[in-house]
C-alpha positions in Angstrom: 0.0 0.0 0.0 2.5 2.6 -1.2 1.3 6.1 -1.3 2.4 8.3 -4.2 3.3 11.9 -3.5 1.1 14.2 -5.3 2.2 17.7 -6.4 0.0 20.3 -4.9 -0.2 23.5 -6.8 1.0 26.4 -4.7 -1.2 29.4 -4.1 0.3 32.7 -5.4 1.0 33.8 -1.8 2.8 30.5 -1.1 4.9 30.9 -4.2 5.9 34.4 -3.2 6.8 33.2 0.3 8.8 30.4 -1.2 10.7 32.8 -3.6 11.4 35.1 -0.7 12.7 32.3 1.4 14.8 31.1 -1.6 16.2 34.6 -1.9 17.1 34.8 1.8 18.8 31.4 1.6 20.8 32.5 -1.4 21.9 35.7 0.4 22.9 33.7 3.5 24.9 31.3 1.4 26.6 34.2 -0.4 27.4 35.8 3.0 28.8 32.6 4.3 31.0 32.2 1.2 32.2 35.8 1.7 32.8 35.2 5.4 34.8 32.0 4.6 36.9 33.9 2.1 37.5 36.7 4.5 38.5 34.2 7.2 41.0 32.6 4.8 42.5 36.0 4.0 42.6 36.9 7.7 44.3 33.6 8.5 46.9 34.2 5.8 47.5 37.7 7.0 47.8 36.6 10.6 50.4 33.9 9.6 52.4 36.6 7.8 52.2 38.9 10.9 53.2 36.0 13.1 56.3 35.3 11.0 57.2 39.0 11.0 56.8 39.0 14.8 59.1 36.0 15.1 61.7 37.7 12.9 61.6 40.9 14.8 61.8 39.0 18.1 64.9 37.3 17.0 66.4 40.6 15.7 65.5 42.2 19.1 67.3 39.4 20.9 70.4 39.8 18.8 70.4 43.6 19.3 70.0 43.1 23.0 73.0 40.7 23.1 75.0 43.2 21.1 74.0 46.0 23.5 75.2 44.0 26.5 78.4 43.2 24.7 79.0 46.8 23.9 78.3 47.9 27.5 80.9 45.4 28.7 83.4 46.6 26.2 82.7 50.2 27.2 83.3 49.3 30.8 86.6 47.6 29.9 87.7 50.6 27.9 86.8 52.9 30.8 88.9 50.7 33.2 91.9 50.8 30.8 91.7 54.5 30.4 91.5 55.0 34.1 94.6 52.8 34.5 96.5 54.8 31.8 95.5 58.0 33.5 96.8 56.7 36.8 100.1 55.7 35.2 100.5 59.1 33.6 99.7 60.8 36.9 102.3 58.6 38.7 104.9 59.8 36.2 104.3 63.4 36.9 
């Protein structure tokens, strides 16, 4: 006892409602596609910024090490100059 589906003609109001719903669904689908594309672009951009951040972080670390080294060198030069000044003073 299988029942066959019968097509029921839609009333004009129902057809309009259906077309409006179809339009809304198409707009939502388009918005979703746009959002996915924007997300992909944002993820790509974020990965680029993350790589740039890592690069700058390494550069900062290298610069910080160089600064420490230069400060030590400056202190050593200061000590040597003081020693030379003392030697000159002792000669006079």
